[in-house]
N, CA, C and O atoms as a GROMACS GRO file, in nm:
protein
  416
    1MET      N    1   0.515   8.153   1.699
    1MET     CA    2   0.558   8.056   1.800
    1MET      C    3   0.635   8.129   1.911
    1MET      O    4   0.712   8.221   1.884
    2ASP      N    5   0.611   8.087   2.035
    2ASP     CA    6   0.675   8.150   2.150
    2ASP      C    7   0.825   8.121   2.152
    2ASP      O    8   0.868   8.010   2.123
    3SER      N    9   0.902   8.222   2.186
    3SER     CA   10   1.043   8.196   2.212
    3SER      C   11   1.052   8.135   2.352
    3SER      O   12   0.959   8.149   2.432
    4PHE      N   13   1.162   8.069   2.381
    4PHE     CA   14   1.177   8.006   2.512
    4PHE      C   15   1.177   8.112   2.622
    4PHE      O   16   1.126   8.087   2.732
    5LEU      N   17   1.233   8.229   2.594
    5LEU     CA   18   1.234   8.335   2.694
    5LEU      C   19   1.091   8.376   2.728
    5LEU      O   20   1.056   8.392   2.845
    6THR      N   21   1.008   8.394   2.625
    6THR     CA   22   0.868   8.431   2.647
    6THR      C   23   0.796   8.320   2.722
    6THR      O   24   0.716   8.348   2.812
    7LEU      N   25   0.823   8.196   2.687
    7LEU     CA   26   0.761   8.083   2.755
    7LEU      C   27   0.801   8.082   2.902
    7LEU      O   28   0.717   8.061   2.989
    8GLU      N   29   0.928   8.104   2.930
    8GLU     CA   30   0.974   8.107   3.069
    8GLU      C   31   0.908   8.223   3.144
    8GLU      O   32   0.872   8.209   3.261
    9THR      N   33   0.893   8.338   3.077
    9THR     CA   34   0.827   8.453   3.139
    9THR      C   35   0.682   8.417   3.174
    9THR      O   36   0.634   8.453   3.282
   10LYS      N   37   0.614   8.348   3.085
   10LYS     CA   38   0.475   8.306   3.111
   10LYS      C   39   0.469   8.207   3.228
   10LYS      O   40   0.376   8.210   3.308
   11ILE      N   41   0.568   8.119   3.236
   11ILE     CA   42   0.574   8.023   3.346
   11ILE      C   43   0.593   8.098   3.478
   11ILE      O   44   0.525   8.068   3.577
   12VAL      N   45   0.683   8.195   3.480
   12VAL     CA   46   0.707   8.274   3.602
   12VAL      C   47   0.580   8.349   3.641
   12VAL      O   48   0.546   8.355   3.759
   13GLU      N   49   0.510   8.406   3.542
   13GLU     CA   50   0.383   8.474   3.572
   13GLU      C   51   0.285   8.379   3.640
   13GLU      O   52   0.218   8.418   3.735
   14MET      N   53   0.276   8.255   3.592
   14MET     CA   54   0.186   8.158   3.652
   14MET      C   55   0.233   8.119   3.792
   14MET      O   56   0.152   8.103   3.882
   15LEU      N   57   0.364   8.104   3.810
   15LEU     CA   58   0.417   8.068   3.942
   15LEU      C   59   0.386   8.176   4.045
   15LEU      O   60   0.374   8.148   4.164
   16ARG      N   61   0.374   8.299   3.997
   16ARG     CA   62   0.341   8.409   4.089
   16ARG      C   63   0.195   8.405   4.133
   16ARG      O   64   0.153   8.488   4.213
   17THR      N   65   0.116   8.310   4.081
   17THR     CA   66  -0.023   8.295   4.124
   17THR      C   67  -0.038   8.179   4.224
   17THR      O   68  -0.149   8.149   4.268
   18VAL      N   69   0.073   8.114   4.258
   18VAL     CA   70   0.071   8.002   4.353
   18VAL      C   71   0.119   8.052   4.489
   18VAL      O   72   0.228   8.108   4.501
   19PHE      N   73   0.036   8.032   4.591
   19PHE     CA   74   0.069   8.081   4.724
   19PHE      C   75   0.076   7.967   4.823
   19PHE      O   76   0.000   7.871   4.816
   20ASP      N   77   0.169   7.980   4.916
   20ASP     CA   78   0.170   7.893   5.033
   20ASP      C   79   0.051   7.940   5.116
   20ASP      O   80   0.041   8.058   5.146
   21PRO      N   81  -0.041   7.849   5.154
   21PRO     CA   82  -0.161   7.892   5.226
   21PRO      C   83  -0.131   7.962   5.359
   21PRO      O   84  -0.215   8.034   5.411
   22GLU      N   85  -0.011   7.942   5.413
   22GLU     CA   86   0.022   8.002   5.542
   22GLU      C   87   0.097   8.134   5.530
   22GLU      O   88   0.117   8.204   5.629
   23ILE      N   89   0.139   8.168   5.408
   23ILE     CA   90   0.219   8.290   5.386
   23ILE      C   91   0.157   8.368   5.270
   23ILE      O   92   0.135   8.311   5.163
   24PRO      N   93   0.129   8.497   5.288
   24PRO     CA   94   0.062   8.575   5.182
   24PRO      C   95   0.157   8.621   5.070
   24PRO      O   96   0.145   8.734   5.022
   25VAL      N   97   0.251   8.535   5.030
   25VAL     CA   98   0.346   8.568   4.924
   25VAL      C   99   0.354   8.448   4.832
   25VAL      O  100   0.347   8.333   4.877
   26ASN      N  101   0.368   8.473   4.701
   26ASN     CA  102   0.373   8.363   4.604
   26ASN      C  103   0.505   8.286   4.612
   26ASN      O  104   0.606   8.336   4.662
   27VAL      N  105   0.501   8.162   4.562
   27VAL     CA  106   0.617   8.072   4.573
   27VAL      C  107   0.740   8.125   4.498
   27VAL      O  108   0.853   8.098   4.539
   28TYR      N  109   0.718   8.199   4.390
   28TYR     CA  110   0.832   8.250   4.314
   28TYR      C  111   0.905   8.358   4.394
   28TYR      O  112   1.028   8.354   4.407
   29ASP      N  113   0.830   8.454   4.448
   29ASP     CA  114   0.892   8.563   4.524
   29ASP      C  115   0.944   8.516   4.660
   29ASP      O  116   1.031   8.580   4.719
   30LEU      N  117   0.889   8.405   4.709
   30LEU     CA  118   0.943   8.347   4.833
   30LEU      C  119   1.080   8.284   4.810
   30LEU      O  120   1.153   8.256   4.905
   31GLY      N  121   1.115   8.262   4.683
   31GLY     CA  122   1.244   8.201   4.651
   31GLY      C  123   1.239   8.049   4.655
   31GLY      O  124   1.342   7.983   4.669
   32LEU      N  125   1.119   7.994   4.642
   32LEU     CA  126   1.104   7.847   4.648
   32LEU      C  127   1.132   7.779   4.515
   32LEU      O  128   1.146   7.657   4.510
   33ILE      N  129   1.139   7.856   4.406
   33ILE     CA  130   1.166   7.799   4.274
   33ILE      C  131   1.316   7.812   4.247
   33ILE      O  132   1.368   7.923   4.233
   34TYR      N  133   1.385   7.699   4.241
   34TYR     CA  134   1.529   7.700   4.222
   34TYR      C  135   1.569   7.697   4.075
   34TYR      O  136   1.668   7.759   4.036
   35LYS      N  137   1.491   7.625   3.991
   35LYS     CA  138   1.530   7.613   3.850
   35LYS      C  139   1.407   7.587   3.765
   35LYS      O  140   1.319   7.510   3.802
   36ILE      N  141   1.402   7.654   3.649
   36ILE     CA  142   1.299   7.629   3.548
   36ILE      C  143   1.373   7.593   3.422
   36ILE      O  144   1.453   7.672   3.371
   37GLU      N  145   1.347   7.474   3.370
   37GLU     CA  146   1.414   7.428   3.249
   37GLU      C  147   1.308   7.396   3.144
   37GLU      O  148   1.216   7.318   3.170
   38VAL      N  149   1.321   7.455   3.026
   38VAL     CA  150   1.228   7.428   2.916
   38VAL      C  151   1.307   7.357   2.807
   38VAL      O  152   1.404   7.413   2.753
   39SER      N  153   1.267   7.235   2.773
   39SER     CA  154   1.339   7.158   2.670
   39SER      C  155   1.297   7.204   2.531
   39SER      O  156   1.203   7.282   2.516
   40ASP      N  157   1.367   7.153   2.430
   40ASP     CA  158   1.336   7.188   2.291
   40ASP      C  159   1.193   7.153   2.255
   40ASP      O  160   1.131   7.224   2.175
   41ASN      N  161   1.139   7.045   2.312
   41ASN     CA  162   1.000   7.007   2.280
   41ASN      C  163   0.901   7.068   2.379
   41ASN      O  164   0.786   7.025   2.387
   42LYS      N  165   0.948   7.168   2.455
   42LYS     CA  166   0.866   7.249   2.547
   42LYS      C  167   0.813   7.174   2.668
   42LYS      O  168   0.713   7.212   2.728
   43ASN      N  169   0.883   7.066   2.703
   43ASN     CA  170   0.856   7.002   2.832
   43ASN      C  171   0.925   7.088   2.937
   43ASN      O  172   1.030   7.146   2.910
   44VAL      N  173   0.867   7.095   3.055
   44VAL     CA  174   0.918   7.183   3.160
   44VAL      C  175   0.957   7.099   3.282
   44VAL      O  176   0.883   7.012   3.326
   45THR      N  177   1.076   7.128   3.335
   45THR     CA  178   1.120   7.068   3.460
   45THR      C  179   1.146   7.182   3.558
   45THR      O  180   1.217   7.277   3.526
   46ILE      N  181   1.086   7.171   3.675
   46ILE     CA  182   1.104   7.274   3.777
   46ILE      C  183   1.159   7.209   3.903
   46ILE      O  184   1.106   7.110   3.952
   47ASP      N  185   1.269   7.266   3.953
   47ASP     CA  186   1.322   7.228   4.084
   47ASP      C  187   1.272   7.332   4.182
   47ASP      O  188   1.292   7.452   4.164
   48MET      N  189   1.206   7.284   4.286
   48MET     CA  190   1.154   7.376   4.387
   48MET      C  191   1.171   7.318   4.525
   48MET      O  192   1.197   7.198   4.541
   49THR      N  193   1.158   7.403   4.625
   49THR     CA  194   1.168   7.359   4.763
   49THR      C  195   1.048   7.412   4.840
   49THR      O  196   0.957   7.471   4.782
   50LEU      N  197   1.048   7.391   4.968
   50LEU     CA  198   0.944   7.441   5.058
   50LEU      C  199   1.011   7.519   5.169
   50LEU      O  200   1.132   7.506   5.191
   51THR      N  201   0.935   7.600   5.240
   51THR     CA  202   0.994   7.676   5.350
   51THR      C  203   1.039   7.584   5.463
   51THR      O  204   1.128   7.619   5.540
   52ALA      N  205   0.977   7.466   5.472
   52ALA     CA  206   1.016   7.366   5.571
   52ALA      C  207   0.991   7.227   5.513
   52ALA      O  208   0.889   7.206   5.448
   53PRO      N  209   1.082   7.132   5.535
   53PRO     CA  210   1.066   6.997   5.478
   53PRO      C  211   0.936   6.928   5.520
   53PRO      O  212   0.883   6.846   5.446
   54ASN      N  213   0.884   6.961   5.638
   54ASN     CA  214   0.761   6.897   5.684
   54ASN      C  215   0.638   6.986   5.665
   54ASN      O  216   0.541   6.976   5.739
   55CYS      N  217   0.643   7.073   5.565
   55CYS     CA  218   0.534   7.165   5.535
   55CYS      C  219   0.404   7.087   5.515
   55CYS      O  220   0.399   6.999   5.429
   56PRO      N  221   0.299   7.118   5.593
   56PRO     CA  222   0.174   7.044   5.582
   56PRO      C  223   0.102   7.066   5.448
   56PRO      O  224   0.018   6.985   5.409
   57ALA      N  225   0.135   7.175   5.379
   57ALA     CA  226   0.069   7.205   5.252
   57ALA      C  227   0.152   7.161   5.131
   57ALA      O  228   0.123   7.200   5.019
   58ALA      N  229   0.255   7.080   5.153
   58ALA     CA  230   0.348   7.041   5.046
   58ALA      C  231   0.276   6.985   4.923
   58ALA      O  232   0.298   7.033   4.812
   59ASP      N  233   0.191   6.885   4.942
   59ASP     CA  234   0.122   6.823   4.828
   59ASP      C  235   0.037   6.925   4.754
   59ASP      O  236   0.036   6.927   4.631
   60PHE      N  237  -0.034   7.008   4.828
   60PHE     CA  238  -0.119   7.111   4.768
   60PHE      C  239  -0.036   7.208   4.684
   60PHE      O  240  -0.072   7.238   4.570
   61ILE      N  241   0.075   7.256   4.739
   61ILE     CA  242   0.158   7.355   4.669
   61ILE      C  243   0.219   7.295   4.543
   61ILE      O  244   0.216   7.358   4.437
   62VAL      N  245   0.276   7.175   4.554
   62VAL     CA  246   0.339   7.110   4.438
   62VAL      C  247   0.235   7.084   4.329
   62VAL      O  248   0.263   7.108   4.211
   63GLU      N  249   0.118   7.038   4.365
   63GLU     CA  250   0.013   7.011   4.266
   63GLU      C  251  -0.035   7.142   4.203
   63GLU      O  252  -0.062   7.145   4.083
   64ASP      N  253  -0.046   7.248   4.281
   64ASP     CA  254  -0.087   7.378   4.229
   64ASP      C  255   0.017   7.430   4.129
   64ASP      O  256  -0.020   7.481   4.023
   65VAL      N  257   0.145   7.418   4.162
   65VAL     CA  258   0.252   7.459   4.069
   65VAL      C  259   0.238   7.381   3.938
   65VAL      O  260   0.241   7.441   3.830
   66LYS      N  261   0.222   7.250   3.947
   66LYS     CA  262   0.212   7.165   3.828
   66LYS      C  263   0.092   7.205   3.742
   66LYS      O  264   0.104   7.221   3.621
   67MET      N  265  -0.025   7.220   3.804
   67MET     CA  266  -0.146   7.254   3.729
   67MET      C  267  -0.136   7.392   3.665
   67MET      O  268  -0.177   7.409   3.550
   68LYS      N  269  -0.081   7.488   3.737
   68LYS     CA  270  -0.071   7.624   3.682
   68LYS      C  271   0.026   7.628   3.563
   68LYS      O  272  -0.002   7.692   3.462
   69VAL      N  273   0.141   7.559   3.576
   69VAL     CA  274   0.239   7.558   3.467
   69VAL      C  275   0.182   7.482   3.347
   69VAL      O  276   0.203   7.523   3.232
   70GLU      N  277   0.112   7.372   3.371
   70GLU     CA  278   0.049   7.298   3.261
   70GLU      C  279  -0.053   7.382   3.186
   70GLU      O  280  -0.080   7.356   3.069
   71SER      N  281  -0.110   7.482   3.252
   71SER     CA  282  -0.211   7.566   3.186
   71SER      C  283  -0.151   7.670   3.092
   71SER      O  284  -0.225   7.734   3.017
   72VAL      N  285  -0.019   7.688   3.095
   72VAL     CA  286   0.046   7.782   3.004
   72VAL      C  287   0.040   7.724   2.862
   72VAL      O  288   0.071   7.608   2.840
   73GLU      N  289  -0.001   7.808   2.769
   73GLU     CA  290  -0.015   7.765   2.629
   73GLU      C  291   0.117   7.715   2.572
   73GLU      O  292   0.222   7.773   2.598
   74ASN      N  293   0.112   7.608   2.493
   74ASN     CA  294   0.226   7.549   2.423
   74ASN      C  295   0.324   7.473   2.513
   74ASN      O  296   0.435   7.441   2.470
   75ILE      N  297   0.284   7.444   2.635
   75ILE     CA  298   0.371   7.368   2.726
   75ILE      C  299   0.345   7.219   2.705
   75ILE      O  300   0.230   7.177   2.687
   76GLY      N  301   0.452   7.140   2.707
   76GLY     CA  302   0.439   6.995   2.699
   76GLY      C  303   0.417   6.937   2.837
   76GLY      O  304   0.331   6.983   2.912
   77LYS      N  305   0.495   6.836   2.869
   77LYS     CA  306   0.487   6.769   2.998
   77LYS      C  307   0.554   6.855   3.106
   77LYS      O  308   0.653   6.924   3.078
   78VAL      N  309   0.499   6.851   3.228
   78VAL     CA  310   0.556   6.928   3.339
   78VAL      C  311   0.600   6.831   3.447
   78VAL      O  312   0.522   6.746   3.492
   79GLU      N  313   0.725   6.845   3.490
   79GLU     CA  314   0.779   6.762   3.597
   79GLU      C  315   0.827   6.854   3.709
   79GLU      O  316   0.903   6.948   3.686
   80ILE      N  317   0.781   6.826   3.831
   80ILE     CA  318   0.822   6.904   3.947
   80ILE      C  319   0.913   6.818   4.034
   80ILE      O  320   0.874   6.709   4.077
   81ASN      N  321   1.032   6.866   4.060
   81ASN     CA  322   1.126   6.798   4.151
   81ASN      C  323   1.130   6.876   4.281
   81ASN      O  324   1.166   6.994   4.283
   82LEU      N  325   1.092   6.810   4.390
   82LEU     CA  326   1.098   6.873   4.521
   82LEU      C  327   1.236   6.845   4.580
   82LEU      O  328   1.273   6.730   4.603
   83VAL      N  329   1.312   6.952   4.603
   83VAL     CA  330   1.449   6.937   4.652
   83VAL      C  331   1.466   7.016   4.783
   83VAL      O  332   1.393   7.112   4.808
   84PHE      N  333   1.561   6.974   4.864
   84PHE     CA  334   1.586   7.044   4.990
   84PHE      C  335   1.731   7.086   5.005
   84PHE      O  336   1.777   7.120   5.114
   85GLU      N  337   1.804   7.085   4.892
   85GLU     CA  338   1.941   7.135   4.889
   85GLU      C  339   1.949   7.237   4.777
   85GLU      O  340   1.912   7.203   4.665
   86PRO      N  341   1.993   7.357   4.799
   86PRO     CA  342   2.025   7.411   4.930
   86PRO      C  343   1.898   7.434   5.011
   86PRO      O  344   1.789   7.452   4.956
   87GLU      N  345   1.914   7.433   5.142
   87GLU     CA  346   1.801   7.456   5.230
   87GLU      C  347   1.753   7.600   5.214
   87GLU      O  348   1.833   7.693   5.206
   88TRP      N  349   1.620   7.618   5.208
   88TRP     CA  350   1.563   7.751   5.191
   88TRP      C  351   1.584   7.836   5.317
   88TRP      O  352   1.577   7.785   5.429
   89ASP      N  353   1.612   7.964   5.296
   89ASP     CA  354   1.606   8.058   5.408
   89ASP      C  355   1.553   8.192   5.357
   89ASP      O  356   1.545   8.215   5.236
   90LYS      N  357   1.516   8.278   5.448
   90LYS     CA  358   1.445   8.400   5.409
   90LYS      C  359   1.527   8.494   5.322
   90LYS      O  360   1.470   8.585   5.260
   91GLU      N  361   1.657   8.475   5.314
   91GLU     CA  362   1.740   8.558   5.226
   91GLU      C  363   1.712   8.530   5.078
   91GLU      O  364   1.751   8.608   4.991
   92MET      N  365   1.645   8.419   5.048
   92MET     CA  366   1.614   8.382   4.910
   92MET      C  367   1.491   8.457   4.857
   92MET      O  368   1.461   8.452   4.738
   93MET      N  369   1.420   8.526   4.946
   93MET     CA  370   1.299   8.598   4.906
   93MET      C  371   1.334   8.724   4.827
   93MET      O  372   1.440   8.784   4.846
   94SER      N  373   1.241   8.762   4.739
   94SER     CA  374   1.259   8.888   4.666
   94SER      C  375   1.240   9.004   4.764
   94SER      O  376   1.186   8.987   4.873
   95GLU      N  377   1.284   9.122   4.723
   95GLU     CA  378   1.266   9.242   4.806
   95GLU      C  379   1.117   9.265   4.833
   95GLU      O  380   1.078   9.303   4.943
   96GLU      N  381   1.033   9.242   4.729
   96GLU     CA  382   0.888   9.262   4.743
   96GLU      C  383   0.831   9.169   4.850
   96GLU      O  384   0.747   9.210   4.931
   97ALA      N  385   0.877   9.043   4.851
   97ALA     CA  386   0.828   8.947   4.950
   97ALA      C  387   0.870   8.989   5.090
   97ALA      O  388   0.791   8.981   5.184
   98LYS      N  389   0.994   9.033   5.104
   98LYS     CA  390   1.043   9.075   5.236
   98LYS      C  391   0.962   9.197   5.284
   98LYS      O  392   0.929   9.207   5.402
   99LEU      N  393   0.932   9.288   5.193
   99LEU     CA  394   0.854   9.406   5.227
   99LEU      C  395   0.714   9.364   5.270
   99LEU      O  396   0.662   9.412   5.372
  100GLU      N  397   0.652   9.276   5.193
  100GLU     CA  398   0.516   9.226   5.222
  100GLU      C  399   0.509   9.163   5.360
  100GLU      O  400   0.408   9.177   5.430
  101LEU      N  401   0.614   9.093   5.400
  101LEU     CA  402   0.614   9.023   5.527
  101LEU      C  403   0.675   9.105   5.641
  101LEU      O  404   0.692   9.056   5.753
  102GLY      N  405   0.707   9.232   5.611
  102GLY     CA  406   0.759   9.321   5.714
  102GLY      C  407   0.902   9.288   5.757
  102GLY      O  408   0.940   9.313   5.872
  103LEU      N  409   0.980   9.232   5.665
  103LEU     CA  410   1.118   9.196   5.699
  103LEU      C  411   1.219   9.302   5.653
  103LEU      O  412   1.339   9.284   5.670
  104LEU      N  413   1.169   9.411   5.596
  104LEU     CA  414   1.259   9.520   5.553
  104LEU      C  415   1.230   9.645   5.635
  104LEU      O  416   1.295   9.748   5.615
   0.00000   0.00000   0.00000
């Protein structure tokens, strides 16, 4: 049976396969994932944001996150909460993302 740490690692791996169609960096390294919570019964709650509140790809990105996380083995129900506090800014990106986008 997977430990919660391993399960969270698998979730992060899947999140790294979700891209904003307008930015060539995944949502995890962009810093759009604020919280990943795995309950005792392996239901997952994710708090995430977007680079802009009026992002035209919002529905696509949120649905892609949900589908990818649901595909992780042994996961129960997946709930995605779209939040805008704190507001996202480019300082939330990983070093790799900043490098990819030429910000370093």
